[in-house]
N, C-alpha and C positions, 0 to 999 in steps of 0.2 A: 362707454362706447359711442362715437358720436355716429349719426345718421350716414356721414358718408363713408366710415369704418364699415358700419353694418350693411350698405350698399355693396361694398367691395368686397365684402366676403360672401355675400348672398351670390353674388356674380361668380366668385372664384370657386363656390359649391357646384354653381349650375354648368358652366364652362370652364374646367380645370385647363389647364396649360398641359401641353404635350411632354410628355417625359422625353429627354436629350439624351442621348446615351453616346458615351466615345470612348475610346480606349486610352486615350491621353486628354492630357490638358489642351494642347496646340495641336494643330494640324502636324504630320508626320513630317521630317526635315527641318523643324526650326532649331533643334536642340543644337548647342553649341558650348563647349566648355571655355569659350573665350570671355564670357561675364562673370565667370570664377575667377580667370586670370587677371582680369582687369579690377576686379575687388581685390585680388589676392596683393596685385600692385600696390595698390592705395594703403593696404594695411602694412605691407613693408617699409612705404614710403614715409606714412606717419609716426612707424617706431623709429626710424633712422631719425626724422625731425625731432622725436621725444628725446631720444638718448643725447642729441646734439644740443638741445635747448640748453642755454644758460638762464638758470633758474633766477638768478640775481639780477637780470635784465628787468626794467620797469614793463610791466603787462605778463609778464612771464607765465604767471599763474592762471591767465586766461587763455594764454595760446596753449598753456599745456591742455587746459579742460578740454577746449575746441579740438587739439590732436587726439587725445584720449576718445572723445566721443566720435569723432570721425573714424577711428581706426576701430572701434568696435561696431559702429553702424557696418562698416564694410566687411568685417569678418562675419557679421550675422550674413550679409549677402553670400559672401563665398559658401558657406553653410548652406543657405538655402539653395542657390544655383547646384550646388552639388548633388544636394537631396533632388532636386528636381529630375536631374539626369541619372541619378541612381534608381529611383521610384519609377519614373516615366519613360525612360529610353532604351535603358538596357533590359534585357529579354532572356529568358532560359538559355537560348543558345548563345549567348554572349558568354553566360556563366560556365558553358562547358568549353570556351575557348579560353577565358580567364578565370580557372577556381578561385583565384584568391579576390576575386571582384568586391565582394561583399566587405572583407577586411578591409581593402584597399579605400574605400570610400566611407567606411567606418572610420578608420584610423584618420583621414584627414579632415572629417566634422569634427573629430577630436580635437586635431591640430588648429582648427580654426577657434574653437574654444580656447585652445592654450594661448593661442595669439590675442584673445580677448582678455584674458586674465593675467596676463604679464607684458613686460615691456622688454622684448627679446629680439633683437634682430635675428639670430640664429632660428628662433623658433619660427619665424616669419619665412626665412630662405627655406626651413624645411617644409613649410606649408605650400612655398612655390614649388618645391622640388615635387611634391605629393599632386598638386595640381597638374603639372608638365606630365607625369606619369599616366593620370587619366586623360589627359588631351590626348597623348599617344595610343592610348586603349581605345578613347572613342572614335577617332579618324581611322585606327585600324579595323574597327568593326565595319566602318563605310568603305573600307578597300582603299583608304587615301593614305598619304603620309602628307600631314600639313606640317611646316617646320614650327618649331616653338617660338614665339615670340617674347623678346625680353624688354623691355622699355631700357631706355638709356639714361 
């Protein structure tokens, strides 16, 4: 251990940082299912491009691998964003209003995984439908009706 490291460890021991406590990862009110929707739109878009790709064209294999990488990355983002909403935003009173809340989120996360492991437009459309349901549930808990946006 270097002198600097020993010095920092000693300083941390003598004057530890205060413990920070919070009830969520970010300030209340910053949650929005829009980020899951945007990532879901990318998953759907990449899947449509994969289905339509002419594999006999020059460079098609490179394009294919790029589309798959983007699709999988965006599906992970969908899952992460939905889990943040599920774990950090929704509270017991929401579960009373939506008794299927846990099943809804669990199924949507599983559908995100299904979109990663397949090239199915139907699977992606089902994921988008599930995200829309979560969108509606989320905004209802805020007492607002926010229209569902569909990319053209």
